[in-house]
N, C-alpha and C positions, 0 to 999 in steps of 0.2 A: 280229325288232324290231316292236314295231308307232311309227309314228308319234306319236300320240294326239294326234291329228285337230283335237282339244279348242284345242290350245297353237300350232297354222301358224299365220301370221299374225298370233298376240296380238302385243301393245306390251312393252316393259320401262317399267317406268314410275317402279320406282325399287328400289336398290340399298345395302343395308346386311350390317355384317357383325359383328351382336349381339355375340358374343363371341369369341372365340378359335376357330378353326375353325369356324366358320358362315357361310355364304354366303347372301344371304335375295335372292331377285331379284322382285323384283313386275313383276305379268302383270295387263295384262288385256286381254281380247278379248270377240269375240259370248258367248260362249259360256260364259264364267268370269271371274275377276276372285282376284288372290291370290295368293299368296306359294311362287313353288318353293326350298326350304329342303336348302342343298346342305351336310352333315355331312362333316368328315374328319375324327369322333374314331375311337377307338384297336378300338374292338367295335366299332361299328353307322359303318360309314360311306354315303354312297350319296344320294338324292335322294328327295325326299315333297315332300309339299305342304299345307297352312294357308292356311285360307281369309282371317285376318290374317296381317300383318305385325309379327315379334313386336321389341321395342324394346331395349336396352341402351348398349354402349360409342358413345361418339360414333364416327362416321367420321376411319377412318387415312388416311392423303393415297393411298393404293392403292384404298382403296373412290369414295373426291373421283376416283380416278383412271379406277377404272372407270363412276363414274356421268356420268363426262365423255361416256367412249366410247360407251354402250351406251345410255342411259335414251334413250327414243321408240325405238328399232330395232326391228325387227319381226321373230319367229320366220320361219324359212325352214323350221328340219329339224332334228333331234335324231339323232341318231347313239353308237354306242362304237363308240371307232377300236380300243381295245382293251381288253383283260377289266378295266385301270382305270383306261381317261379317256372319260368324258363328254365330247361337243359341242354344245353349243348352236349351229346358224348363223344367223348374225343381217344384216339391211340396212334399212341404215337412208339413204336417199335411195337413194343408186347408190355406195352404201359397204358392201362386203361384210365381215363381220368373223366372229372365233370366238369363242365364251369355252368355253377347255377347263381339264377340270377331272381333273389325275390324281389318282385317291387312294391310287398304290399311293406315292407320292414325295407325295401332300399341297402339290402345287400347280397354283396357278393361273392361266390369262395367256389374254389378251387378244393374239389375231392379225389379221392382215391378208393375206392370201396365205401367204408364208412370212414378213414381216416382225412381229416383236413387238412390240406396241403398248407392255402392261407385264406384268410376271408379279409375281409372290408366293408364295416357297417355305415355307411354313409352318414352325415352329419343331419340331424333335424330340416324338415322341408326336400328330402327329397323322397323319403314314401311315396307312393299310387296312391292323389286322394281315390279312384276308384277301386273296387273291390276284385277286379280281375284283366288280364293281360293275356291276349292266345298271341302266338306264332301266326302269321299271317298264313292263309294257307298257299299262297303260291309267292313263284317269281314276282309278278306282278305288280300283284300287294306288297310287298314287302318294299320293290323300290319305292311306289306314291308315298309310303307311310317315311321315308327316310328325313325329305328334306325338311318334311313338318318335322319331324321330332328334332331335325338338326336346328331345327330358327326358335324352336319353344327351347331347350337347352339354352340359350341364346338367349331368350330374354327371361330367364328366370335367372341369371347368372347377375 
């Protein structure tokens, strides 16, 4: 798996959930500025990239907690833990965190070591129908996936 070098070292700027089943993580770095889009749609789950952040629902208490814990952190690594779990390894000051998205169970979790800081299990219907979701291998693939994930999330709503 490619580490998508353009994302490494980039900062988390803003976190939003414009609609159910969609998590948007605003990122800015030397080489790029935009939004990582995590879609937990039944038909098309995965991660994509958009140049502008989608607008929608007001921030829930979970999104406010994500913002508090993760905004300003730098991306240190991206990995697939298993066939359906994608992890962003983050660091803010001396504190390491992980944003873990399990597409099979439609769960978003922030962890520090073995400790769960916050977790959200999305309602039934947001778990991925397919057994695996992979990080795109390049920024071009990430960009290609973004608009499709956004339109699929709108169709599922």
